[in-house]
N, C-alpha and C positions, 0 to 999 in steps of 0.2 A: 504494500500500500504506500502510495506516495505521501510526502509530508502534507501536501495540499489536501488530499483526500482524508488524511488523518485529522487535520484541523477542522475540516467540514463535519466529520463525524463527532468530534468533541463539541463543536458548536450546536449540532442538532440535539445531542444528549442533554447538554446544559439548558437548552431552550425548553426541553420537555419537563424540566423540574418545576414544581410548584413552589410557592413561597414557603409552604409548610415543610418542604424537603430541604430547604437551604439551612445552613448552620447559622442560627441566630441566637442572640442572648435572650434567655427567658429567666427572669429572676436572678440574673448574675451568673447563670450557668449556660454553657453552649450545649445545644442538642446535637447528638450524633447524626450524621447523614446516612441515608439508606445506601446500601451497596449498589454499585452499578458496574456492569461488565466492562472491563478494560480500564478500570480506575481503582486506585487504592484510596481508601478513606484514611486520611492522616490527621492526627490531632497535633496542632501546633504546640511546640515545647518552648519553655522560657529561652529567650535569646535567639529563637529561630528567625530567619529571614527567608523570603521566597527564593532568593538566589542560592542560599545554602541548601534549602530543601530541593531545589531544581538540580543542583550538582549531585546531591545524595542519591536522587532517583533517576539520574541521567536524562533529564528533560530540560525544558527552558521555563523561565519566568512567564514568558508570553503564553505558552501552552497551559500552564497552571492557571493563569488569569482567565484564559478562554474557557477552561473547564469550571471556573468559579466566577460567574458573572457578577456576583454581589461584591467581589473584591474590586473596588474602584481605584485603589492606590496600592501599588506593590509594596509600599513602605508601611502599610497599615494592616498588619495582621496581629492577632492577639493570642496570648497563651491560653490554651484550652479550646480554641476555635477548631472546628473540623473543616477540612478542605479536601477536594478531590485532586489526586495526582494521576495524570494520564500515564498509563503503563506501556503503551505501544509506540 
């Protein structure tokens, strides 16, 4: 699968998610995300950055952001937050 086809698949899956399926704070606690084929559900750890997570999982910040449309600023992720990591 080409990189462009892969990005289109990531965008289609992300668009299918409802707001209830996105990781949001509820009473100060992040809710886990449902599992999705082709993605790892990752819980952000203290001092994590998207660039560090991307290197760890051999992907890019761009691909992580495409898989997580609620992340508007790559520099604003929070300890305990759940995000999708594209695995292909």
